[in-house]
C-alpha positions in Angstrom: -142.1 -14.4 99.5 -139.2 -13.0 101.5 -137.6 -11.0 98.7 -141.0 -9.5 98.1 -141.7 -8.7 101.7 -138.2 -6.9 101.9 -138.7 -5.1 98.7 -142.0 -4.0 99.9 -140.8 -2.7 103.3 -137.5 -1.2 101.5 -140.0 0.8 99.5 -142.4 1.6 102.4 -139.1 3.0 104.3 -137.5 5.0 101.4 -141.0 6.5 100.0 -141.0 9.4 102.7 -137.3 10.4 102.1 -137.8 10.0 98.2 -140.9 12.5 98.6 -139.0 14.9 100.8 -136.1 14.9 98.6 -138.8 16.0 95.6 -140.5 18.3 97.5 -137.6 20.4 99.0 -137.6 23.6 96.9 -134.3 24.8 94.9 -132.5 27.8 96.6 -132.8 29.6 93.3 -135.2 28.7 90.4 -135.4 30.5 86.8 -139.1 31.4 86.5 -138.8 33.7 83.4 -135.8 34.4 81.2 -135.7 36.6 77.8 -133.2 38.6 75.7 -134.0 41.8 73.9 -133.5 45.4 73.2 -133.7 48.2 76.0 -135.1 51.6 75.3 -132.1 54.4 75.3 -134.7 57.2 76.5 -136.9 55.1 78.8 -137.0 51.9 80.6 -138.7 49.9 77.9 -137.7 46.4 76.8 -138.3 44.8 73.7 -137.8 41.1 73.1 -136.0 40.2 70.1 -132.7 38.8 69.0 -132.0 40.9 66.1 -129.6 43.7 67.3 -128.8 47.0 65.2 -125.4 48.2 64.7 -126.5 51.4 63.0 -128.8 52.2 65.7 -126.4 51.4 68.3 -129.0 49.4 70.3 -128.4 48.5 73.9 -129.3 44.9 74.2 -129.3 42.4 77.0 -131.1 39.9 79.0 -133.6 39.9 81.8 -134.2 37.0 84.3 -137.1 36.4 86.8 -135.9 34.1 89.7 -137.6 32.8 93.0 -135.1 32.4 95.8 -135.0 32.7 99.6 -131.6 34.3 99.4 -131.3 38.0 100.0 -128.5 38.2 97.7 -128.4 36.5 94.0 -125.0 36.0 92.3 -125.0 35.8 88.6 -122.0 34.9 86.2 -122.5 36.0 82.3 -120.2 34.5 79.9 -120.7 36.5 76.5 -118.9 35.4 73.3 -118.7 37.5 69.9 -118.1 36.2 66.4 -114.8 37.8 66.3 -112.6 40.1 68.6 -114.0 43.4 69.6 -112.1 46.3 69.0 -112.9 47.7 72.4 -114.9 46.0 75.2 -115.1 49.4 77.2 -114.7 47.6 80.4 -111.5 49.5 81.9 -111.6 49.7 85.5 -114.6 47.4 85.9 -113.2 44.7 88.2 -116.0 42.6 87.7 -115.8 41.9 83.9 -112.6 39.9 82.3 -112.0 39.7 78.7 -110.3 36.7 77.5 -106.8 37.2 75.6 -108.6 36.0 72.1 -110.7 39.4 72.7 -114.0 37.5 71.9 -115.2 36.3 75.2 -115.9 38.5 78.6 -116.8 37.2 81.7 -118.8 39.3 84.1 -119.7 38.1 87.8 -122.1 40.3 89.9 -123.9 40.1 93.5 -127.1 41.7 93.4 -130.1 42.2 95.8 -133.1 39.6 95.4 -135.4 42.4 95.7 -138.4 41.9 93.6 -136.9 38.7 91.8 -135.7 40.2 88.6 -132.0 40.4 87.5 -130.9 42.3 84.2 -127.6 43.2 82.4 -127.2 45.3 79.1 -124.4 46.0 76.7 -124.4 48.9 74.2 -123.4 48.9 70.4 -119.9 50.4 70.3 -117.9 51.2 67.4 -115.6 48.5 66.2 -118.2 45.5 67.5 -118.3 42.5 64.9 -121.4 41.8 63.0 -122.4 38.0 63.6 -124.3 35.7 66.3 -123.4 36.9 69.8 -123.9 34.3 72.9 -124.5 35.1 76.4 -124.8 32.1 79.1 -125.9 33.4 82.2 -125.7 31.2 85.5 -127.6 32.4 88.5 -126.3 31.3 92.0 -123.9 28.4 90.4 -126.8 26.3 89.5 -129.5 27.1 86.8 -128.6 28.9 83.6 -130.0 30.2 80.3 -128.4 30.9 76.9 -129.2 34.0 74.7 -128.4 34.6 71.3 -128.5 37.6 69.2 -127.8 38.3 65.7 -125.8 41.7 65.5 -126.1 43.4 61.9 
């Protein structure tokens, strides 16, 4: 009887603590995330995994977050199937390219504003065909992976 009473008492004492831990909202939560192609002459966005080298598509991702922070920090790790001839990031200190020429890392801080964040890249001469992968991490926590087939 004592072990059961002790167990009941322990559960009764710990239940409010567990409920508080579960009820505490995450600082930054991803509500929606998708990838696609951005319009070149307007603000349109078309969700897709297919990117055209011939049409020189602008492609990337959009993420909606919920946060109580005024500033959101995001990190994008972008990997190509082969070395790019030119990443076109000269002078941008927020983007680094690995020695293998296949991977870049972009880190930015942006105002939370409406809760929407995005990043885009444009097809350039010498970009390789194949599967492109972007992994985006928001505020060091939640992340999403986007894949594109570039042909």
